[in-house]
C-alpha positions as CSV (number, residue, x, y, z in Angstrom):
1,F,24.2,-16.7,6.9
2,W,27.6,-14.8,6.9
3,G,28.8,-13.6,3.7
4,G,26.8,-10.3,3.8
5,G,28.7,-6.9,3.6
6,V,28.6,-3.4,2.1
7,G,29.9,-2.2,-1.1
8,A,30.8,1.3,-2.4
9,I,30.8,2.9,-6.1
10,R,32.8,6.3,-6.3
11,F,31.6,8.5,-9.3
12,D,33.0,11.6,-11.2
13,A,31.1,14.9,-11.1
14,D,29.7,13.8,-14.4
15,G,28.6,10.2,-13.4
16,A,31.2,8.4,-14.7
17,I,32.3,5.2,-12.7
18,R,35.8,5.8,-10.8
19,E,35.9,2.8,-8.8
20,A,34.0,0.1,-6.9
21,Y,35.2,-1.6,-3.6
22,P,33.9,-3.5,-0.3
23,I,33.7,-1.2,2.9
24,L,32.3,-4.2,4.8
25,T,32.7,-7.9,4.9
26,D,31.5,-11.2,6.7
27,T,28.6,-9.5,8.1
28,C,25.0,-11.1,7.9
29,L,22.0,-10.2,5.7
30,N,22.9,-6.3,5.4
31,C,19.8,-4.5,4.8
32,A,18.9,-0.6,4.6
33,G,21.4,0.9,6.8
34,G,21.6,4.9,6.2
35,P,24.2,7.8,6.1
36,T,25.2,9.9,8.7
37,P,26.1,14.0,8.8
38,W,29.7,13.1,9.5
39,N,30.1,11.3,6.1
40,T,30.1,7.5,7.2
41,W,27.5,4.7,6.4
42,L,25.9,2.7,9.0
43,S,25.0,-0.8,7.6
44,C,22.2,-2.8,9.7
45,E,22.0,-6.5,9.8
46,E,18.5,-7.8,9.6
47,V,18.9,-11.1,11.9
48,D,17.7,-11.4,15.5
49,W,21.2,-11.0,16.8
50,G,21.8,-8.3,14.1
51,R,24.3,-5.3,14.9
52,V,24.8,-2.0,13.4
53,F,28.3,-1.5,11.7
54,E,29.7,1.9,11.1
55,C,31.7,2.1,7.7
56,D,33.9,4.9,6.0
57,P,32.7,4.8,2.3
58,L,35.8,6.5,0.9
59,A,38.4,3.8,2.8
60,P,38.3,0.3,0.6
61,G,38.5,-2.6,2.7
62,S,36.4,-4.2,5.5
63,Q,36.7,-1.5,7.9
64,G,33.6,-1.0,9.5
65,Q,33.1,-0.9,13.5
66,A,30.3,-2.9,15.1
67,R,28.2,-0.4,17.2
68,P,26.3,-2.6,19.6
69,A,25.3,0.2,21.9
70,L,22.6,0.9,19.2
71,G,21.1,-2.5,20.4
72,I,21.1,-6.3,19.3
73,F,17.8,-7.1,17.1
74,R,16.5,-7.5,13.3
75,H,17.7,-4.1,12.6
76,E,16.7,-2.8,9.1
77,A,17.4,1.2,8.5
78,A,19.0,3.8,10.7
79,A,18.8,7.6,10.2
80,V,20.4,10.6,12.1
81,D,18.9,13.5,13.7
82,P,21.5,16.1,13.8
83,V,19.2,18.7,15.8
84,H,18.3,16.7,18.5
85,R,21.9,14.4,18.1
86,C,20.1,11.2,18.3
87,L,19.4,8.2,15.8
88,Y,16.3,6.5,14.7
89,L,16.2,2.7,14.3
90,T,13.5,0.5,12.3
91,E,13.1,-3.1,13.3
92,D,11.7,-5.7,10.7
93,Q,9.6,-7.8,12.5
94,R,5.7,-8.0,12.3
95,D,5.7,-7.0,16.0
96,G,8.7,-4.7,16.0
97,L,9.3,-1.2,17.6
98,L,10.7,2.0,16.4
99,Y,13.6,3.0,18.5
100,R,15.8,6.0,19.4
101,F,19.5,6.2,20.3
102,T,20.8,9.2,22.3
103,P,24.7,8.7,22.1
104,S,26.6,9.7,25.3
105,R,29.0,12.2,23.3
106,Y,27.8,12.6,19.9
107,P,28.6,11.6,17.1
108,D,30.7,8.9,18.9
109,L,28.2,5.9,18.6
110,S,30.0,3.6,21.1
111,E,27.9,4.6,24.0
112,G,24.4,5.6,24.9
113,G,21.0,4.9,25.5
114,L,18.3,2.9,23.4
115,A,14.6,3.7,24.0
116,A,11.3,2.5,22.2
117,A,8.3,4.7,21.0
118,E,5.0,4.4,22.6
119,I,2.2,5.9,20.2
120,R,-0.8,7.5,22.5
121,G,-4.4,8.6,21.6
122,T,-7.5,7.1,21.4
123,G,-7.9,4.0,19.3
124,A,-5.3,1.2,17.8
125,L,-2.3,2.4,15.6
126,S,-4.6,0.7,12.5
127,A,-7.5,2.9,13.0
128,I,-5.2,6.1,12.3
129,R,-5.8,8.0,9.3
130,P,-3.9,9.9,7.1
131,G,-3.3,13.3,8.4
132,E,-4.1,12.5,12.1
133,K,-1.2,13.0,14.5
134,R,-0.8,11.3,17.8
135,P,1.7,12.1,20.7
136,V,4.9,9.9,21.1
137,V,6.8,9.3,24.4
138,W,9.9,7.2,24.5
139,H,10.7,4.4,27.0
140,D,14.3,3.3,27.8
141,L,15.2,-0.5,27.5
142,P,16.5,-2.2,30.1
143,N,19.3,-4.0,28.0
144,P,19.9,-2.9,24.5
145,Q,22.1,-6.0,24.2
146,P,20.5,-9.0,25.2
147,V,22.9,-12.5,24.4
148,A,22.6,-13.4,20.9
149,G,19.4,-11.3,20.1
150,G,17.6,-12.3,23.3
151,A,14.9,-14.8,24.2
152,Q,12.2,-14.5,21.4
153,N,9.6,-16.3,23.7
154,P,8.9,-13.9,26.6
155,A,6.6,-15.7,28.8
156,F,9.9,-17.7,30.4
157,Y,12.7,-15.0,30.7
158,P,13.2,-12.0,32.7
159,A,12.4,-8.7,31.1
160,E,16.3,-8.2,30.7
161,E,17.1,-11.3,29.2
162,R,14.3,-11.1,26.3
163,A,14.7,-9.8,22.9
164,T,14.5,-6.1,22.9
165,R,10.9,-5.6,21.6
166,Y,9.8,-7.9,24.5
167,Q,11.7,-6.2,27.5
168,L,8.9,-3.4,27.8
169,D,5.1,-3.6,27.9
170,A,4.2,0.2,26.7
171,P,6.2,0.6,23.2
172,T,3.7,0.3,19.9
173,R,4.4,-2.3,17.7
174,F,4.7,-1.9,14.0
175,A,4.1,-4.1,11.3
176,R,7.5,-4.7,9.9
177,G,9.4,-1.2,10.2
178,E,11.7,-1.0,7.1
179,G,13.2,2.2,5.5
180,C,13.5,5.5,7.3
181,W,15.0,8.8,6.3
182,Y,15.8,12.1,8.4
183,A,14.7,15.4,6.5
184,N,13.7,19.1,7.7
185,G,12.9,18.0,11.3
186,S,10.9,15.0,10.6
187,L,11.7,10.9,10.4
188,Y,9.9,9.2,7.5
189,F,9.7,5.1,7.8
190,A,7.8,2.5,6.3
191,T,6.0,-0.5,7.6
192,T,5.6,-3.1,4.9
193,A,3.2,-5.7,6.3
194,D,0.2,-2.6,6.3
195,S,1.8,-0.7,3.4
196,R,1.9,2.3,5.4
197,V,4.5,5.2,5.5
198,W,4.8,7.2,8.6
199,K,6.2,11.0,9.5
200,L,7.3,11.5,12.9
201,D,8.0,15.2,14.0
202,T,11.1,15.1,15.9
203,V,10.3,18.4,17.4
204,A,6.9,18.3,18.4
205,Q,7.4,14.5,19.0
206,T,3.9,13.5,17.1
207,L,3.4,10.7,14.6
208,E,1.3,11.3,11.5
209,L,0.3,8.9,8.8
210,V,1.4,9.6,5.5
211,Y,0.1,7.2,3.0
212,D,-2.0,4.3,3.5
213,L,-2.7,1.8,0.8
214,A,-6.0,0.7,2.1
215,R,-7.1,4.0,2.1
216,S,-5.5,5.3,-1.3
217,R,-7.3,5.7,-4.3
218,P,-5.8,4.4,-6.9
219,P,-3.6,2.2,-4.8
220,E,-0.1,3.2,-6.0
221,L,2.4,2.0,-3.6
222,Q,2.3,-1.5,-2.3
223,D,5.0,-2.9,0.4
224,P,6.4,0.1,1.0
225,D,10.2,-0.5,2.0
226,N,13.2,2.0,1.4
227,V,12.8,5.6,1.8
228,F,14.1,8.8,0.6
229,A,13.3,12.3,0.9
230,A,14.3,14.5,-2.0
231,P,15.5,18.0,-0.9
232,N,11.9,19.6,-2.9
233,G,9.8,17.5,-0.3
234,D,9.3,14.6,-2.4
235,L,9.1,11.4,-0.7
236,Y,10.6,8.4,-2.8
237,V,9.7,4.9,-1.4
238,A,11.0,1.7,-3.3
239,E,8.4,-1.4,-3.1
240,D,9.3,-4.6,-1.2
241,A,8.2,-6.9,-4.2
242,G,4.5,-5.2,-4.8
243,D,4.7,-4.1,-8.5
244,L,8.7,-3.2,-8.5
245,Q,8.2,0.3,-8.5
246,I,9.5,3.2,-6.9
247,V,6.5,5.7,-6.0
248,A,7.1,9.7,-5.0
249,L,4.7,10.9,-2.6
250,T,4.3,14.3,-3.4
251,P,3.8,17.3,-0.3
252,S,0.4,17.7,-1.8
253,G,-0.6,14.1,-1.0
254,Q,-0.1,12.7,-4.5
255,A,1.2,9.4,-4.9
256,R,3.0,9.1,-8.3
257,P,4.7,6.2,-9.8
258,F,8.2,7.1,-11.0
259,A,10.0,3.9,-11.8
260,Q,9.2,0.4,-12.4
261,L,11.3,-2.8,-13.1
262,T,9.6,-5.1,-15.2
263,G,10.2,-9.1,-16.3
264,R,11.9,-9.9,-12.9
265,T,10.6,-12.0,-10.1
266,G,11.8,-13.0,-6.7
267,T,13.5,-9.8,-6.1
268,E,12.8,-6.2,-4.5
269,I,13.9,-2.5,-5.4
270,T,16.7,-1.3,-2.7
271,G,17.4,2.3,-2.8
272,P,16.8,5.1,-4.0
273,A,18.9,7.9,-3.5
274,L,20.2,11.3,-5.7
275,S,23.6,12.5,-6.2
276,P,24.2,15.6,-4.6
277,D,23.3,18.0,-7.6
278,G,20.1,16.1,-8.0
279,R,20.9,15.1,-11.6
280,R,20.7,11.6,-11.2
281,M,18.9,8.7,-9.0
282,Y,20.6,5.5,-8.1
283,F,18.7,2.3,-7.0
284,S,19.4,-1.1,-7.0
285,E,17.4,-4.4,-7.3
286,Q,17.8,-7.5,-5.1
287,H,18.1,-10.3,-7.7
288,N,21.4,-12.5,-7.5
289,P,23.3,-11.2,-8.9
290,G,22.0,-7.6,-7.9
291,T,22.0,-4.8,-10.2
292,T,22.4,-1.2,-9.7
293,F,20.5,1.5,-12.0
294,E,21.1,5.0,-12.8
295,V,18.2,7.3,-13.9
296,T,18.8,10.8,-15.2
297,G,16.9,13.8,-14.0
298,P,16.7,16.4,-13.0
299,F,14.6,15.7,-9.9
300,L,15.0,18.9,-8.1
């Protein structure tokens, strides 16, 4: 499993590549991750014993620092809420949780508390319809760092020794939480196994269903994964397989295919992200070897 890591590409203002280099090596199945407001990169390991590593994108070499206080589990993505000084984390399991980490001394991520979300209201999570909002409450985990990811079978171990998603009874289980992104008081995240995209209002602490493949006509977005919120309100969502598309979810509720890879199998789209001026979009595909693409805009 070892041999994963993170690379960085530096561009000039006109988009010309200046250099490329590693910023993290010898980790395991690094997945979506996410940026911080203090200009570091959080890389997430997608394995049962996975950790989050904090890296400096401007410093070549393997200089990432492990942040085990953010939990030991099958991490996917991380997003920082700078207003409430906390982080949200997704878990790529079919019965995974949505987590919130509150640092003891923001923005230092070496210590803090980890909690899991419970979505309250009448009816199961699967019954929520687009536009419906439900209240969210948080429950502290007894042990965010179980040994080697914790026992996966909860029946034979005390709560504090179990995997994080089995330590509490109340939290709501999501069908493979994947990409997440914070923007303007909201956390957006995708659940791939049921092809849904969600919006967590971080002020009101309510959860709203933004997109649902089962109720979408036409069904444009399948297997949503990585998420990016543009400044104009568009939410770009990359498909994990599906039709290998990036689909833009507009503030008016439309789902518009934006880009598509053709002639490829056994891969998925990762990213996307915009340049600071909004003139270029970057995304990659998970082929072996992978490829990074640039699409010129503007997108704002």
